[in-house]
C-alpha positions in Angstrom: -10.3 -50.8 8.1 -9.5 -52.3 11.6 -10.3 -50.4 14.7 -6.6 -49.8 15.6 -5.7 -48.8 12.0 -8.8 -46.6 11.9 -7.8 -44.9 15.1 -4.2 -44.3 13.9 -5.6 -42.9 10.7 -7.9 -40.4 12.5 -5.1 -39.4 14.8 -2.9 -38.7 11.7 -5.6 -36.6 10.1 -6.1 -34.7 13.3 -2.4 -34.1 13.7 -2.2 -32.9 10.1 -5.1 -30.6 10.6 -3.7 -29.1 13.8 -0.3 -28.8 12.1 -1.8 -26.8 9.2 -3.9 -24.7 11.6 -0.8 -23.6 13.4 1.8 -23.9 10.6 4.0 -21.1 11.9 6.7 -20.0 9.5 10.2 -20.9 10.5 12.0 -18.0 12.3 14.2 -15.9 10.0 17.6 -14.7 11.1 18.6 -11.0 11.2 19.1 -9.4 7.9 22.5 -7.9 7.3 24.1 -6.1 4.4 27.7 -5.5 3.3 27.4 -2.0 4.6 26.6 -3.2 8.1 22.9 -2.4 8.0 21.2 -4.9 10.3 17.6 -5.3 11.1 15.9 -8.0 13.2 13.2 -8.9 10.7 11.7 -11.6 12.7 11.3 -9.3 15.7 9.6 -6.7 13.6 7.2 -9.3 12.2 6.6 -10.7 15.7 5.9 -7.1 16.9 3.2 -6.8 14.2 1.6 -10.0 15.2 1.7 -9.1 18.9 0.0 -5.8 18.0 -2.8 -7.7 16.1 -3.3 -9.9 19.2 -4.1 -6.8 21.1 -6.2 -4.9 18.5 -8.2 -7.6 16.7 -10.3 -8.6 19.7 -11.4 -5.0 20.0 -12.4 -4.6 16.3 -15.5 -6.7 16.2 -18.0 -4.4 14.4 -17.9 -5.7 10.8 -19.7 -2.5 9.5 -16.7 -0.4 10.3 -12.9 -0.5 9.8 -10.0 1.0 11.7 -8.7 4.3 10.1 -6.5 6.1 12.6 -5.3 6.4 16.2 -5.4 10.0 17.3 -2.4 11.6 18.9 -1.9 10.5 22.5 -4.7 7.9 22.2 -4.2 4.1 22.1 -7.1 2.5 20.3 -8.2 2.6 16.6 -10.8 5.1 15.6 -13.2 3.1 13.4 -15.2 4.6 10.5 -18.0 3.1 8.5 -17.4 0.8 5.5 -18.9 3.4 3.2 -18.3 3.5 -0.5 -16.8 7.0 -0.3 -14.2 6.1 2.4 -11.1 4.9 0.6 -9.3 3.1 3.4 -11.6 0.1 4.0 -9.4 -2.4 2.1 -6.2 -1.9 4.2 -7.2 -3.7 7.4 -8.1 -7.0 5.6 -5.0 -6.5 3.6 -2.9 -6.3 6.8 -4.5 -9.5 8.0 -3.7 -11.3 4.7 -0.1 -10.2 5.0 0.0 -11.2 8.6 -1.2 -14.7 7.6 1.4 -14.9 4.8 4.3 -13.7 7.0 3.5 -15.8 10.1 1.6 -18.9 8.8 -1.0 -18.3 11.6 -4.4 -19.4 10.3 -6.1 -17.1 12.7 -5.2 -14.1 10.6 -6.6 -15.8 7.4 -9.9 -16.4 9.2 -10.0 -12.8 10.3 -9.0 -11.6 6.8 -11.9 -13.5 5.2 -14.4 -12.0 7.6 -13.1 -8.6 7.0 -12.8 -8.9 3.2 -16.3 -10.3 2.4 -18.3 -7.6 4.2 -17.9 -5.2 1.3 -18.4 -7.3 -1.8 -20.9 -4.7 -3.1 -18.1 -2.2 -3.4 -17.2 -3.9 -6.7 -19.7 -1.7 -8.4 -18.3 1.7 -7.2 -17.9 4.1 -10.1 -18.0 7.4 -8.2 -14.3 7.6 -7.7 -10.9 5.9 -8.4 -10.3 4.5 -4.9 -12.0 1.2 -5.7 -8.5 0.0 -6.4 -7.3 0.8 -2.9 -10.5 -0.6 -1.5 -10.7 -3.9 -3.3 -7.2 -5.1 -4.2 -5.6 -5.2 -0.7 -8.6 -7.2 0.4 -9.9 -9.4 -2.5 -6.6 -9.3 -4.5 -4.5 -10.6 -1.6 -7.3 -13.0 -0.7 -7.0 -14.5 -4.1 -3.2 -14.5 -4.3 -2.3 -15.3 -0.6 -5.4 -16.9 0.7 -6.2 -19.1 -2.4 -9.8 -17.7 -2.5 -10.3 -18.2 -6.2 -14.0 -17.3 -5.9 -12.9 -13.7 -5.5 -11.9 -13.6 -9.2 -15.3 -12.3 -10.5 -15.5 -9.7 -7.8 -12.0 -8.4 -8.8 -12.9 -8.4 -12.5 -16.1 -6.4 -11.9 -14.1 -4.0 -9.7 -11.6 -3.5 -12.5 -14.3 -2.7 -15.0 -15.9 -0.3 -12.6 -12.6 1.5 -12.3 -12.0 1.5 -16.0 -15.3 3.2 -16.6 -13.7 6.4 -15.2 -11.1 6.5 -18.0 -11.3 9.5 -20.3 -9.6 8.8 -23.7 -9.5 12.5 -24.5 -7.3 13.1 -21.4 -5.5 9.7 -21.2 -6.1 9.2 -17.5 -8.7 7.7 -15.1 -10.7 10.5 -13.4 -9.9 10.4 -9.7 -12.6 12.4 -8.0 -16.0 13.7 -8.9 -16.5 17.4 -9.0 -19.5 17.0 -6.6 -17.0 15.6 -4.0 -14.4 18.3 -4.7 -16.2 21.4 -6.2 -12.9 23.3 -6.3 -12.3 21.6 -9.6 -14.8 21.8 -12.5 -13.4 19.3 -15.0 -11.3 16.1 -15.2 -9.3 15.6 -12.0 -6.4 13.1 -11.6 -4.3 12.7 -8.5 -0.9 11.0 -8.2 -2.4 8.5 -5.8 -4.3 7.0 -8.7 -1.1 5.3 -9.9 -1.6 2.6 -7.2 -5.1 1.7 -8.5 -3.6 0.5 -11.8 -2.5 -2.7 -10.1 -6.2 -3.8 -10.1 -6.4 -3.3 -13.9 -3.2 -5.1 -14.6 -4.3 -8.0 -12.4 -7.7 -8.2 -14.1 -6.1 -8.2 -17.6 -4.0 -11.2 -16.6 -6.9 -13.1 -15.2 -9.5 -13.1 -17.9 -10.3 -9.4 -18.2 -10.4 -7.5 -21.4 -7.1 -6.3 -23.0 -8.5 -2.7 -22.7 -7.9 -2.9 -18.9 -4.1 -3.3 -19.6 -4.2 -0.6 -22.2 -6.0 1.9 -19.9 -3.4 1.3 -17.2 -0.5 1.8 -19.5 -2.0 5.0 -21.0 -2.7 6.4 -17.6 0.8 5.8 -16.5 2.2 7.3 -19.7 0.1 10.5 -19.4 0.9 10.9 -15.7 4.6 10.4 -16.4 4.5 13.1 -19.0 2.3 15.7 -17.2 2.2 15.1 -13.5 5.9 15.7 -12.6 7.9 18.9 -12.5 11.2 19.3 -14.3 12.9 18.5 -11.0 11.1 15.1 -11.0 8.9 15.9 -8.0 5.1 15.3 -8.3 2.2 17.6 -8.1 -0.8 16.1 -6.2 -3.8 17.2 -8.3 -4.0 18.0 -12.0 -7.1 19.4 -13.5 -7.4 18.5 -17.2 -9.7 19.9 -19.9 -12.2 17.1 -20.3 -12.5 17.6 -24.1 -9.0 18.4 -25.3 -6.9 17.0 -22.5 -4.9 20.2 -21.8 -3.7 20.7 -18.3 -5.7 23.5 -16.7 -4.3 23.6 -13.2 -1.6 22.1 -10.9 -2.9 21.9 -7.3 -2.7 20.0 -4.1 -5.2 18.8 -1.6 -3.0 17.3 1.1 0.4 19.0 0.5 1.5 22.3 2.0 0.8 24.4 -1.1 0.1 24.0 -4.8 3.7 24.3 -5.7 5.1 22.3 -2.7 6.4 18.8 -2.8 4.1 16.6 -0.8 6.2 13.7 0.4 3.5 10.9 0.2 2.6 12.1 -3.3 6.2 11.4 -4.4 6.0 8.1 -2.5 2.9 7.1 -4.5 4.8 7.8 -7.7 7.8 5.7 -6.6 5.5 2.8 -5.7 3.3 3.2 -8.8 6.0 3.3 -11.4 7.9 0.4 -9.8 4.6 -1.6 -10.0 3.9 -0.5 -13.6 7.3 -1.8 -14.7 6.8 -5.1 -12.8 3.5 -5.5 -14.8 4.7 -4.3 -18.2 8.5 -4.9 -18.3 8.6 -1.7 -20.4 12.0 -0.1 -19.6 10.8 3.4 -19.9 8.8 2.9 -16.7 11.8 1.4 -14.9 14.0 4.4 -15.9 11.3 6.8 -14.7 10.8 4.9 -11.4 14.6 5.2 -10.8 14.6 8.9 -11.5 11.8 9.8 -9.2 13.1 7.4 -6.5 16.5 9.0 -6.6 14.8 12.4 -6.2 12.8 11.2 -3.2 15.9 9.7 -1.6 17.9 12.9 -2.1 15.3 14.8 0.0 15.3 12.5 3.0 16.6 13.2 6.5 19.0 11.0 8.3 16.3 8.7 9.8 14.8 8.1 6.3 11.3 9.2 7.3 10.2 12.3 5.5 8.5 15.4 6.8 4.9 15.4 5.6 5.9 17.9 2.9 9.5 18.3 1.8 9.1 22.1 1.5 8.5 22.6 5.2 11.1 20.0 6.3 13.4 22.8 7.5 11.2 23.4 10.4 11.9 20.8 13.2 8.3 21.4 14.5 6.7 20.1 11.4 5.3 16.5 11.6 6.7 13.4 10.0 4.9 11.0 7.7 5.8 7.4 8.5 3.2 6.3 5.9 5.3 7.7 3.1 8.4 5.8 4.4 6.5 2.6 4.6 5.2 3.0 1.0 8.6 3.6 -0.4 10.3 0.9 1.7 8.0 -1.6 0.1 8.5 -0.3 -3.4 12.3 -0.2 -3.0 12.5 -3.9 -2.2 10.9 -4.6 -5.6 12.9 -2.0 -7.4 16.1 -3.5 -6.1 15.3 -6.7 -7.9 14.4 -5.0 -11.2 17.4 -2.8 -11.8 20.4 -4.2 -13.7 23.4 -2.5 -12.1 24.6 -4.1 -8.9 25.4 -0.8 -7.3 21.7 0.3 -7.9 20.5 -3.0 -6.5 22.5 -2.5 -3.4 21.6 1.1 -3.1 17.8 0.6 -3.2 17.9 -2.5 -1.0 20.1 -0.8 1.6 17.8 2.3 1.6 14.8 0.0 2.1 16.5 -1.7 5.1 17.4 1.6 6.6 13.7 2.7 6.3 12.4 -0.5 7.9 15.0 -0.3 10.7 14.0 3.2 11.4 10.2 2.4 11.3 10.8 -0.5 13.7 12.7 1.6 16.1 11.3 3.0 19.3 10.9 6.4 17.7 8.3 5.2 15.2 7.1 1.8 16.6 3.7 1.8 18.3 4.6 -1.2 20.5 3.8 -0.5 24.1 2.2 2.8 23.1 -0.9 2.2 20.9 -2.6 -0.6 19.0 -1.0 0.1 15.6 2.3 -0.9 14.1 3.5 2.6 13.5 3.1 6.1 14.9 3.9 9.5 13.5 2.0 9.6 10.2 0.3 12.6 8.7 -2.7 12.2 6.5 -3.8 15.7 5.6 -2.3 18.5 7.7 -3.3 21.1 5.2 -6.9 20.1 5.8 -6.5 20.1 9.6 -6.8 16.5 10.4 -4.8 13.2 10.7 -1.8 15.1 12.0 0.9 13.0 13.8 -1.3 9.9 14.1 -1.3 6.2 13.4 -2.8 5.5 10.0 -4.1 2.1 8.8 -2.4 2.4 5.4 1.0 3.1 7.0 0.6 -0.2 8.8 -0.5 -1.9 5.5 2.6 -0.9 3.5 4.8 -1.6 6.5 3.7 -5.2 6.9 3.8 -5.6 3.1 7.4 -4.5 3.1 8.3 -6.9 5.9 6.6 -9.7 4.1 8.4 -8.8 0.9 11.7 -8.8 2.7 10.9 -12.1 4.3 10.2 -13.7 0.9 13.5 -12.3 -0.4 15.4 -13.9 2.5 13.6 -17.2 2.0 14.7 -17.3 -1.7 18.3 -16.7 -0.5 
């Protein structure tokens, strides 16, 4: 190769490398519907990236992850990457979605750093939250980041989760009684529906068929026993470990045992939408629609629920933006699964209304704190995480924005 040709070749390689390094996604236009619902999707994605530009340089301790921003504070409170703290996977998940939504390689590099610090969590068997911890990090790393070497970690994680399945009950045991001594036998919480995604993924990627079967059985049992006649969800069910009978209906984070905790209903909406996506079993789609319609019927005008529907009549009670983010993301998927056009439009429009509200000055953290969203409530009944920014609210918010972007690109 001659010197001039060689130089041109090297310049071309460098240009290609730099182009890939900074391969920003094409700007996307405002999203409008026939009902005159308009959101500036690109601005909301740009706002998220701008917030990461501020927060990421501050979050340098790889032994910790951001959990919340307290009321009237501006920076993330970080907690240890401990096997009993369920929120560790959401921050790397946010970074993976930021990379996917923007094309900025910086977020991929940050996501890899933040994902690979807790590989050992793949062996957790003490609780069900391994799904929350591993799939947003390693699962998105595999799917979005092309990190195929994460496969074995995810398969091990799925088997660890499956070890908590009790065939006598038909569900995965959520918490240990040592962690929550109020309950003496088999405990399952509605949140556990989200962890089934890890089992479905593993079954499709070389894992045992039993992982799929466990996920389906858990979903069936929860559908039968975890919801009231009015289609609202309890938070905690205690089952007899031997015969599978329901012993108690309780709550940990809702207002009262008989109240309707809004994020619990949100977990159900997301969970059954995801289960239908993975199984294509119409009974799950029908149920997802029923509990979604119930959730939507309880919302205020701004589409962001009070932390518990049964205290929503009091204007002084706090909101939960995290529930709105979870449901907005689920509704975008649900709108593509239902057959009737009016249902497609109804769910899609509801999702856009939620995202528009969350991106508004009322809920956006831009210019106020380092998060994407404010006004989430984690556990008011326990006296903490009240009217704060929460890392999982940001996770499901950017997931929803990325899903909407993909839908617009397909159009």
